[in-house]
MARFI-605988 format. One record per residue: residue in one letter; z negated, x negated, y negated of N, C-alpha, C in turn. Coordinates in steps of 0.1 Angstrom, whole numbers. Atoms other than C-alpha are relative to their C-alpha. Example, Ala and Ser with C-alpha at 12.3 -4.5 7.8 and 13.67 -1.06 7.14 Angstrom:
2
{r a | n_w 0 | n_u -9 | n_v 12 | ca_w -78 | ca_u -123 | ca_v 45 | c_w 0 | c_u -9 | c_v -12}
{r s | n_w 0 | n_u 9 | n_v 11 | ca_w -71 | ca_u -137 | ca_v 11 | c_w -8 | c_u 8 | c_v -11}
This chain:
43
{r m | n_w -17 | n_u -1 | n_v -1 | ca_w 136 | ca_u 298 | ca_v -268 | c_w 1 | c_u -13 | c_v 8}
{r f | n_w -9 | n_u 12 | n_v -9 | ca_w 154 | ca_u 273 | ca_v -245 | c_w 10 | c_u -7 | c_v -8}
{r s | n_w -6 | n_u 9 | n_v 6 | ca_w 172 | ca_u 245 | ca_v -253 | c_w 16 | c_u 0 | c_v 11}
{r i | n_w -9 | n_u 2 | n_v -7 | ca_w 208 | ca_u 237 | ca_v -241 | c_w -1 | c_u -12 | c_v 8}
{r d | n_w 3 | n_u 11 | n_v -13 | ca_w 195 | ca_u 206 | ca_v -221 | c_w -4 | c_u 4 | c_v 10}
{r q | n_w 7 | n_u -5 | n_v -14 | ca_w 172 | ca_u 227 | ca_v -201 | c_w 7 | c_u 10 | c_v 7}
{r l | n_w -8 | n_u -9 | n_v -7 | ca_w 199 | ca_u 253 | ca_v -194 | c_w 9 | c_u -8 | c_v 10}
{r h | n_w -6 | n_u 8 | n_v -6 | ca_w 220 | ca_u 223 | ca_v -185 | c_w -5 | c_u -6 | c_v 16}
{r a | n_w 8 | n_u 6 | n_v -12 | ca_w 193 | ca_u 210 | ca_v -162 | c_w -2 | c_u 8 | c_v 8}
{r f | n_w 2 | n_u -12 | n_v -13 | ca_w 186 | ca_u 242 | ca_v -145 | c_w 13 | c_u 5 | c_v 8}
{r i | n_w -15 | n_u -2 | n_v -7 | ca_w 226 | ca_u 247 | ca_v -138 | c_w 2 | c_u -14 | c_v 12}
{r a | n_w -5 | n_u 13 | n_v -9 | ca_w 231 | ca_u 211 | ca_v -124 | c_w -13 | c_u -1 | c_v 12}
{r t | n_w 9 | n_u -2 | n_v -10 | ca_w 199 | ca_u 217 | ca_v -102 | c_w 1 | c_u 5 | c_v 9}
{r v | n_w -6 | n_u -14 | n_v -10 | ca_w 212 | ca_u 251 | ca_v -86 | c_w 13 | c_u -8 | c_v 5}
{r e | n_w -15 | n_u 5 | n_v -4 | ca_w 247 | ca_u 233 | ca_v -84 | c_w -3 | c_u -12 | c_v 13}
{r a | n_w 3 | n_u 9 | n_v -8 | ca_w 232 | ca_u 201 | ca_v -69 | c_w -10 | c_u -3 | c_v 12}
{r g | n_w 11 | n_u -3 | n_v -12 | ca_w 203 | ca_u 214 | ca_v -48 | c_w -13 | c_u -11 | c_v 1}
{r s | n_w 13 | n_u 8 | n_v 6 | ca_w 177 | ca_u 189 | ca_v -62 | c_w -1 | c_u -3 | c_v -12}
{r f | n_w 2 | n_u 6 | n_v 10 | ca_w 162 | ca_u 175 | ca_v -91 | c_w 7 | c_u -16 | c_v 0}
{r s | n_w -7 | n_u 13 | n_v 2 | ca_w 173 | ca_u 139 | ca_v -84 | c_w 14 | c_u 1 | c_v 2}
{r a | n_w -10 | n_u -6 | n_v 0 | ca_w 207 | ca_u 153 | ca_v -75 | c_w 6 | c_u 0 | c_v -10}
{r a | n_w 0 | n_u -5 | n_v 15 | ca_w 208 | ca_u 170 | ca_v -109 | c_w 1 | c_u -10 | c_v -8}
{r a | n_w 3 | n_u 12 | n_v 7 | ca_w 194 | ca_u 140 | ca_v -126 | c_w 13 | c_u -14 | c_v -3}
{r r | n_w -10 | n_u 7 | n_v -4 | ca_w 222 | ca_u 116 | ca_v -112 | c_w 13 | c_u 8 | c_v -7}
{r r | n_w -14 | n_u -5 | n_v 6 | ca_w 250 | ca_u 142 | ca_v -124 | c_w -4 | c_u 1 | c_v -13}
{r l | n_w 3 | n_u -2 | n_v 17 | ca_w 234 | ca_u 145 | ca_v -161 | c_w 0 | c_u -16 | c_v -3}
{r s | n_w 4 | n_u 12 | n_v 5 | ca_w 229 | ca_u 106 | ca_v -160 | c_w -15 | c_u 0 | c_v -6}
{r k | n_w 16 | n_u 1 | n_v 4 | ca_w 189 | ca_u 110 | ca_v -166 | c_w -8 | c_u 0 | c_v 9}
{r v | n_w 11 | n_u 3 | n_v -10 | ca_w 161 | ca_u 103 | ca_v -150 | c_w -7 | c_u 14 | c_v 5}
{r q | n_w 4 | n_u -12 | n_v -7 | ca_w 146 | ca_u 127 | ca_v -125 | c_w -12 | c_u 8 | c_v -5}
{r s | n_w 12 | n_u -1 | n_v 5 | ca_w 112 | ca_u 129 | ca_v -146 | c_w 7 | c_u 14 | c_v -9}
{r v | n_w -3 | n_u -9 | n_v 10 | ca_w 135 | ca_u 145 | ca_v -173 | c_w 5 | c_u 11 | c_v 6}
{r v | n_w -4 | n_u -17 | n_v -7 | ca_w 150 | ca_u 173 | ca_v -153 | c_w -10 | c_u 3 | c_v 6}
{r s | n_w 12 | n_u -9 | n_v -3 | ca_w 119 | ca_u 181 | ca_v -140 | c_w -9 | c_u 6 | c_v -12}
{r q | n_w 5 | n_u -5 | n_v 10 | ca_w 102 | ca_u 184 | ca_v -171 | c_w 9 | c_u 16 | c_v -8}
{r h | n_w -6 | n_u -13 | n_v 6 | ca_w 130 | ca_u 204 | ca_v -184 | c_w -1 | c_u 16 | c_v 6}
{r i | n_w 2 | n_u -15 | n_v -6 | ca_w 129 | ca_u 231 | ca_v -157 | c_w -13 | c_u 3 | c_v -2}
{r i | n_w 14 | n_u -3 | n_v 4 | ca_w 90 | ca_u 232 | ca_v -162 | c_w -3 | c_u 6 | c_v -13}
{r n | n_w 2 | n_u -9 | n_v 15 | ca_w 94 | ca_u 241 | ca_v -201 | c_w 10 | c_u 13 | c_v 2}
{r l | n_w -11 | n_u -12 | n_v -8 | ca_w 121 | ca_u 266 | ca_v -186 | c_w -10 | c_u 9 | c_v 4}
{r e | n_w 11 | n_u -10 | n_v -9 | ca_w 93 | ca_u 284 | ca_v -166 | c_w -8 | c_u 3 | c_v -7}
{r i | n_w 12 | n_u -1 | n_v 8 | ca_w 68 | ca_u 283 | ca_v -194 | c_w 7 | c_u 6 | c_v -11}
{r d | n_w -4 | n_u -6 | n_v 10 | ca_w 91 | ca_u 296 | ca_v -220 | c_w 3 | c_u 14 | c_v 7}
């Protein structure tokens, strides 16, 4: 099952066009956003 944070990271990445832009948008570091996407792919 995926978390709301993973879904937010996915949506922000799609809308922003990159992990780093999504991270800035979410006020997180890029590695956290990347990890959320990796975990979504695993789930």
